[in-house]
C-alpha positions, 0 to 999 in steps of 0.5 A, spaced: 901 292 317 894 290 319 892 288 312 898 284 311 896 280 318 889 279 315 892 277 309 896 272 312 890 269 317 886 268 310 892 265 306 893 259 311 898 256 306 903 262 306 902 262 314 904 255 314 910 255 309 913 261 313 912 258 319 916 251 317 921 255 313 922 259 320 923 253 323 928 250 318 932 257 319 932 256 326 934 249 326 940 250 321 942 256 325 942 252 332 944 246 329 950 244 334 946 245 340 941 240 337 946 235 334 953 235 338 956 231 333 961 233 327 959 233 320 965 229 318 966 225 324 967 218 322 965 212 326 965 206 321 964 201 327 957 204 327 955 205 320 948 205 317 945 205 324 938 206 324 934 212 328 935 212 335 936 217 341 943 217 340 942 219 332 935 221 331 936 220 323 941 214 324 948 214 321 951 214 314 955 209 310 961 212 314 958 212 321 957 220 320 951 222 324 945 224 318 942 229 322 948 233 323 949 233 316 942 235 314 943 241 319 950 243 316 948 242 309 942 247 310 947 252 312 950 251 305 943 250 302 940 257 304 947 261 303 946 258 296 939 260 295 941 267 298 947 268 293 944 265 287 938 269 287 942 276 289 947 275 283 941 273 278 937 279 281 942 284 280 944 282 273 937 280 270 934 287 273 940 291 271 939 289 264 932 288 263 930 295 266 935 298 261 932 294 255 925 296 257 927 303 258 932 305 253 929 300 248 932 300 240 938 296 239 940 295 246 933 292 247 934 288 241 941 285 243 939 284 250 933 280 249 936 276 244 941 274 248 935 272 254 931 269 249 937 264 247 938 263 254 931 261 255 931 256 249 935 251 253 932 248 259 934 251 265 937 245 269 940 243 262 944 249 261 946 249 269 949 242 268 953 245 261 955 251 265 957 247 271 961 242 267 965 247 263 967 251 270 969 245 273 966 241 279 965 246 285 960 249 290 962 256 287 962 254 280 955 251 281 952 257 284 955 261 278 952 256 273 945 256 277 945 264 277 946 265 270 940 260 268 936 264 273 938 271 271 934 271 264 927 270 268 929 276 272 931 280 266 924 278 262 920 281 268 924 287 269 923 289 262 916 288 262 915 292 268 920 298 265 916 298 259 909 299 263 912 304 268 916 308 262 910 311 259 907 313 266 906 321 267 911 321 272 916 318 269 915 322 262 915 328 267 922 326 270 925 325 263 922 332 261 925 335 267 932 333 265 933 328 271 939 323 270 937 317 267 940 313 273 936 317 278 929 315 274 931 308 273 932 307 280 927 312 283 921 311 279 922 305 274 925 300 279 922 302 285 915 302 282 916 295 279 919 292 285 913 287 287 913 282 281 921 282 282 920 280 289 915 275 287 920 272 282 925 272 287 921 268 292 920 263 287 927 263 284 929 261 291 926 254 290 929 253 283 936 255 286 936 250 291 933 245 287 938 246 281 944 246 286 942 240 289 941 237 282 948 239 280 951 236 287 947 230 286 951 229 279 958 231 282 958 238 279 957 241 285 959 241 293 965 235 293 966 230 299 966 231 305 962 237 305 955 236 307 950 238 302 943 236 301 944 234 293 951 231 294 949 227 300 943 224 297 947 222 291 952 219 296 947 214 300 942 213 294 946 206 294 943 204 301 936 206 299 934 199 300 937 197 307 938 204 310 932 208 307 933 214 312 940 216 309 938 218 303 931 220 305 933 225 310 937 230 305 932 229 300 926 231 304 929 237 307 930 239 299 923 238 298 920 241 305 925 247 303 923 248 296 915 247 298 916 253 303 919 258 298 914 256 293 908 257 298 911 264 300 912 266 292 905 264 290 902 268 296 906 274 295 903 274 287 897 274 291 899 280 295 901 284 289 895 282 285 890 287 287 884 283 284 886 277 287 888 280 294 880 283 294 878 276 293 881 273 299 879 279 303 
């Protein structure tokens, strides 16, 4: 714990990213206390009002409070990040670890599928999958999770290949321990560091891709408050009322940036050479 505190003190970007992300999470949780309006409450007589004491970030084209929608949209965004990364982590690590440890035909089949998926740009593949599944928030989450799983599989396989030749793993195999126990207790546990780094970086990618699908109309559907969909719905008012589209857009930028800063810092933390340089 002491080493972690010292590391965070010297790595100012990680500290800033963590504090800002904590502030975002608290604002999202206590959103109803900060902004008393409903996210779908219409007030067309006060549409496209500028920022004021009554509406800190103004109102949109239907008179809805922009700050309220940003805060409520943050709940969906953070839930999306957790859900997408959890699915991608579980599927990717399972198949990647199995491929690296078992090898042979299983490794070849799994990795050829992974290579085929990685040959497509992640966003293009997510758009194709979301269009095939149908426009909805759940389908968008599933599409993004499928595009991120190969990245976890790659990292998990490389870790499994490196760890499977360690003496303690060979000893466990020679003692006849069950394969499931070896994979869980020795291979997965000792290769968790790089996977956590990948997970932290994938949070930003998950949020950005899901927001992109929402922007294209393949994610969250109106009147649900979601950052990408709100940017798309209010983009036409950018010239006369820029706060309407800029507010959810800046929320996306800030959240993704925080996750990326934390991910870069975790990469330094799990890299002994880099950590010694910082120390």
